[in-house]
C-alpha positions in Angstrom: 74.3 110.3 94.8 75.4 108.8 98.1 78.4 110.6 99.7 81.3 108.1 100.1 82.0 109.9 103.4 78.5 109.3 104.7 78.0 105.8 103.5 78.6 103.4 106.4 79.4 100.4 103.9 82.0 102.2 102.2 83.7 103.4 105.4 83.6 99.8 106.5 85.1 98.6 103.4 87.7 101.5 103.6 88.6 100.5 107.1 88.9 97.0 106.4 91.0 97.8 103.4 93.3 99.9 105.7 93.5 97.2 108.2 94.4 94.5 105.8 97.0 96.6 104.1 98.6 97.5 107.7 98.6 93.8 108.5 100.2 92.5 105.2 102.8 95.3 105.4 103.7 94.3 108.9 103.8 90.8 108.0 106.3 91.5 105.4 108.3 94.0 107.3 108.6 91.4 110.3 109.9 88.8 107.7 112.5 91.3 106.4 113.6 92.2 110.1 114.0 88.6 110.9 116.1 87.9 107.8 118.2 91.0 108.8 118.5 89.9 112.3 119.6 86.3 110.9 122.0 87.9 108.5 123.6 89.9 111.2 124.0 86.9 113.6 125.5 84.9 111.2 128.1 87.8 110.2 129.0 88.2 114.0 129.5 84.4 114.4 131.5 84.1 111.3 133.6 87.3 112.4 134.2 85.9 116.0 135.1 82.2 114.4 137.5 83.7 112.0 139.1 86.1 114.4 139.7 83.2 116.9 141.2 81.1 114.4 143.6 83.9 113.1 144.7 84.7 116.8 145.3 80.9 117.3 147.3 80.6 114.3 149.3 83.8 115.1 149.9 82.9 118.6 151.3 79.3 117.4 153.7 80.5 114.5 153.6 84.2 113.7 156.8 86.3 114.5 156.9 89.4 116.2 158.7 91.2 113.2 156.3 90.1 110.6 152.8 89.5 112.1 149.7 88.9 109.9 147.8 91.9 108.5 145.6 93.7 111.2 147.3 91.7 114.0 150.1 92.4 116.4 152.2 89.8 118.4 154.0 90.4 121.6 156.6 88.1 123.3 157.5 88.1 126.9 160.8 86.5 127.7 162.6 86.9 131.3 160.3 89.9 132.0 161.1 91.7 128.9 158.2 92.3 126.6 158.9 92.8 122.7 156.3 93.8 120.2 155.6 94.2 116.6 156.7 97.2 114.8 153.8 99.8 114.8 151.9 98.2 117.7 149.8 100.4 119.8 151.6 102.0 122.6 148.6 100.9 125.2 149.2 97.3 124.3 150.0 94.5 125.5 147.7 93.5 128.1 150.2 92.8 130.8 147.9 91.2 133.0 147.3 88.3 130.6 151.2 88.0 130.0 151.8 87.8 133.7 148.9 85.3 134.3 150.0 82.9 131.6 153.6 83.4 132.6 152.9 82.2 136.0 151.4 79.0 134.6 148.0 80.1 133.7 145.8 78.3 130.9 145.7 79.8 127.2 142.7 82.3 127.2 141.1 84.5 124.6 139.6 87.7 125.8 138.2 90.8 124.7 139.8 93.8 126.1 138.9 97.7 126.2 142.1 99.7 126.0 142.5 103.4 125.3 138.9 103.4 124.2 139.3 100.6 121.7 138.1 97.1 121.6 140.8 94.3 121.0 140.7 90.5 120.9 143.6 89.1 122.7 144.9 85.5 122.8 147.8 85.0 125.3 149.4 81.4 125.4 152.9 79.9 126.1 154.9 79.1 123.1 157.9 76.9 124.4 159.6 79.2 127.1 158.1 82.2 125.6 154.8 83.9 126.5 153.1 85.0 123.6 150.1 87.3 122.9 148.4 87.9 119.7 146.1 91.0 119.6 143.5 91.9 116.8 142.0 95.2 116.6 138.1 94.9 116.2 137.3 98.2 114.8 137.3 96.8 111.3 134.9 94.2 112.2 132.8 96.9 113.8 132.9 98.9 110.8 131.7 95.8 108.6 128.8 95.5 111.0 127.9 99.0 110.9 127.7 98.8 107.2 125.7 95.8 107.3 123.2 97.4 109.8 122.9 100.5 107.7 122.0 98.4 104.6 119.7 96.3 106.5 117.9 99.6 107.7 117.8 100.8 104.2 116.3 97.5 103.2 113.8 97.6 106.0 112.7 101.0 104.9 112.4 100.0 101.3 110.7 96.7 102.3 108.1 98.6 104.4 107.4 100.8 101.5 107.2 98.0 99.0 105.1 96.1 101.7 102.7 99.1 102.0 102.4 99.0 98.4 101.9 95.3 98.0 99.5 95.5 101.1 97.4 98.0 99.2 97.2 96.1 95.9 96.4 92.6 97.9 93.9 94.3 100.2 92.1 96.2 97.2 91.8 92.8 95.5 90.7 91.0 98.7 88.1 93.4 99.6 86.9 94.1 96.0 84.5 91.0 96.0 83.0 92.1 99.2 82.6 95.8 97.7 81.1 94.2 94.5 78.8 92.2 96.5 77.5 95.2 98.6 77.2 97.4 95.3 75.2 94.6 93.9 72.9 94.4 97.0 72.3 98.2 96.9 71.7 98.0 93.3 69.3 95.1 93.6 67.3 96.8 96.4 67.1 100.1 94.2 66.0 98.1 91.3 63.5 96.2 93.1 62.0 99.3 94.9 61.8 101.0 91.5 60.6 98.1 89.3 57.8 97.1 91.5 56.6 100.7 92.3 54.9 101.2 88.9 53.2 97.8 88.8 51.9 98.0 92.1 50.5 101.5 91.7 48.7 100.4 88.6 47.1 97.3 90.5 46.3 99.5 93.6 44.7 102.1 91.4 42.6 99.6 89.2 41.6 97.5 92.4 40.4 100.9 93.9 38.5 101.9 90.9 36.8 98.3 90.7 35.9 98.4 94.3 34.2 101.8 94.0 32.3 100.5 90.7 31.2 97.4 92.7 30.0 99.3 95.7 28.2 101.6 93.3 26.2 98.7 91.9 27.8 98.4 88.5 26.7 95.1 86.8 29.8 92.7 87.3 29.4 91.7 83.6 30.5 95.3 82.8 33.5 94.8 85.1 35.1 91.7 83.4 37.5 93.8 81.3 38.6 95.5 84.6 39.2 92.1 86.2 41.1 91.0 83.1 43.4 94.0 83.4 44.0 93.0 87.0 45.0 89.6 86.0 47.1 91.0 83.3 48.8 93.3 85.7 49.5 90.5 88.3 51.1 88.4 85.6 53.4 91.2 84.4 54.3 92.0 88.0 55.4 88.3 88.4 57.5 88.7 85.2 59.1 91.6 86.8 59.9 89.8 90.1 61.2 86.9 88.0 63.7 89.0 85.9 65.0 90.7 89.1 65.6 87.5 90.8 67.4 86.2 87.7 69.3 89.5 87.5 70.4 89.1 91.1 72.4 85.8 90.2 76.0 86.0 89.3 76.1 83.4 86.7 75.6 84.3 83.0 72.5 83.0 81.3 71.3 83.4 77.9 68.2 85.3 77.3 65.8 84.6 74.4 65.5 87.4 71.9 62.5 87.1 69.6 60.2 89.3 67.6 58.4 91.9 69.8 55.7 94.3 68.6 56.4 97.7 70.3 53.1 99.0 69.0 51.3 96.2 70.9 53.4 96.9 74.2 52.6 100.7 73.8 48.9 100.1 73.4 49.0 97.5 76.3 50.9 100.0 78.5 48.6 102.8 77.7 45.5 100.8 78.8 47.4 99.5 81.8 47.8 103.2 82.8 44.4 104.3 81.8 43.0 104.1 85.3 45.9 106.2 86.9 45.9 108.5 84.1 42.1 109.1 84.4 42.5 109.7 88.1 45.0 112.2 87.4 43.0 113.9 84.7 45.7 113.2 81.8 44.8 111.7 78.4 47.0 109.3 76.5 47.1 108.7 72.9 49.0 106.0 70.9 49.8 106.7 67.5 51.4 104.5 64.8 52.7 106.3 61.8 53.6 105.0 58.4 53.0 101.5 57.0 54.0 98.2 58.0 54.7 96.8 61.6 56.9 98.0 64.4 58.5 94.8 65.3 62.2 94.7 67.0 64.0 91.7 68.2 64.4 91.6 72.2 63.2 90.4 75.3 59.4 91.3 75.7 59.2 91.6 79.4 62.2 94.1 79.3 60.8 96.2 76.6 57.4 96.2 78.2 59.2 97.7 81.2 60.9 100.3 79.0 57.6 101.5 77.6 56.1 101.2 81.1 58.8 103.4 82.6 58.6 106.1 79.9 54.7 106.4 80.6 55.3 106.4 84.3 57.8 109.1 83.9 55.6 111.3 81.6 52.7 110.9 84.0 54.8 111.8 86.9 55.6 115.1 85.2 52.3 116.2 83.4 49.8 118.1 85.3 46.2 117.6 85.5 44.5 118.2 82.0 47.8 117.4 80.4 48.3 115.2 77.4 50.8 112.2 76.7 51.5 111.0 73.0 53.0 107.8 72.3 54.3 107.7 68.7 55.7 104.7 66.7 57.3 105.0 63.3 59.8 103.1 61.3 63.1 104.6 60.1 65.1 102.4 57.7 66.2 99.4 59.7 65.0 100.9 63.0 61.8 101.3 64.8 61.4 104.7 66.8 59.3 105.1 69.9 58.6 108.6 71.3 56.9 109.5 74.3 56.0 113.2 74.5 54.2 115.1 77.0 53.2 118.7 77.7 54.2 118.6 81.4 56.8 120.5 83.4 59.6 119.8 80.8 63.3 119.8 81.3 66.3 121.7 81.1 68.3 120.4 77.9 71.6 120.7 79.6 70.6 118.1 81.8 69.6 115.5 79.6 72.6 113.3 79.9 72.4 113.2 83.7 68.7 112.0 83.6 70.0 108.5 82.7 72.7 108.4 85.6 71.5 106.3 88.5 70.4 108.6 91.7 71.4 111.8 89.6 68.3 112.3 87.6 67.1 115.4 89.3 63.7 114.2 90.2 63.6 111.4 87.4 65.1 109.0 89.8 66.2 105.7 88.9 63.9 104.5 86.1 65.5 106.2 83.3 68.9 104.7 84.2 67.3 101.2 83.9 65.7 102.1 80.7 68.8 103.1 79.1 70.3 99.8 80.4 67.6 97.8 78.9 68.0 99.8 75.5 71.7 99.4 75.4 71.2 95.7 75.9 69.1 95.8 73.0 71.6 97.6 70.7 69.4 100.7 70.6 69.6 104.4 71.7 67.6 106.6 73.8 67.5 110.5 73.7 65.7 113.3 75.7 64.8 116.8 74.6 62.5 119.3 76.0 62.2 122.8 77.4 61.3 123.9 81.0 57.6 124.5 81.1 57.0 123.1 77.5 57.1 119.2 78.0 59.6 116.7 77.2 60.1 113.9 74.7 62.0 110.6 75.0 63.0 108.8 72.0 63.9 105.1 71.7 65.4 103.7 68.6 65.8 99.9 68.3 66.9 97.6 65.4 63.9 96.4 63.6 63.4 92.7 63.0 63.7 91.6 59.6 64.0 87.7 60.3 60.7 86.7 61.3 62.4 83.6 62.5 61.7 82.0 65.9 63.5 83.3 69.0 66.9 82.1 69.8 69.4 82.8 72.7 71.4 85.6 71.7 74.9 85.8 73.3 75.9 88.9 75.1 78.5 91.2 73.5 82.1 90.5 74.2 83.2 92.5 77.3 79.9 93.2 78.5 79.1 92.7 82.2 78.3 89.3 83.4 74.4 89.3 83.9 71.9 86.8 83.4 69.2 89.1 82.2 69.0 92.5 80.5 69.2 95.3 82.7 66.3 96.9 84.1 
């Protein structure tokens, strides 16, 4: 199995997902921050406008004895200053009173007196100089509360933005990840599916070349040539199925009657040259009466039998035997491929059908299970170390005998245009 930490494609996807998450979170955080700044600016503007209006009204009409809330009013008459009850001792701002008393224009200023900020409006009211003063600490407290609220909102927005960015990035990168996974899977399927038929063709072609150089009568080699032609045709079927399975759209495959016994005999004959070169015998047995016909895709089921035979050949020592047995069980057809080779550990039988975790059995058995599952059948494995192994496939028997029709895929199944494998 490929380690995610060592897979450059997965590292690239992870890096792209993280960068997209940061970009989305950053964009959302900037928007939240901009909204906060606008709210703060609007609040400051409203506070300033409201304070100036209140000061103007107080300077025009308010009495010294009863000023509006949060305001103090001072009057200067004949050099004597009188202030509102409870006014701060550091006020008024006498420089402004003296300036307006000398004929200066009314003016609003912000003064820092005794460590506090005040908004001061000084103007003349008749023959009296009036100064209205507002303590700005209440406005500052409101702004501080707003800033704390905006800061909390920014932190919460950042956390939410990271979560949203993670979700968005996963959804955005998922198609790319799926495409890379499909590419890797397709490459693995092609390399495995083409290996066996190419090996058969190469072995048979080498035997044919040796016999022709040995002076064998060409008439006696017609069967060998026919086997080459058949193998080439089957190789073309494999390539066509692989190309179809690489497409993303769903197509319906024609299910029809398929004689498993005929496929078993055909596969044994196709492997006969390789088996002879390895010193291994292959025997096909048909038990019980009747036929051994199932409903399915012939090219896919042919690859099931071929893959099981290829697996048996790969784990059988010279002088060994392989038995392919077909039998009928109620409404099922049973295909068993047994060998007396190196065997297997019973605890590893399930792992044999997992891609790239087969412990030497490779990708083929995983593809076999996919095909069998696509035909609504089952496959099991059993054996002992050093005592051989047996793989048993059970498929629903064909009881209709009608012409093949497209059979839709089951609901919820992956969208593939051909059967797996």
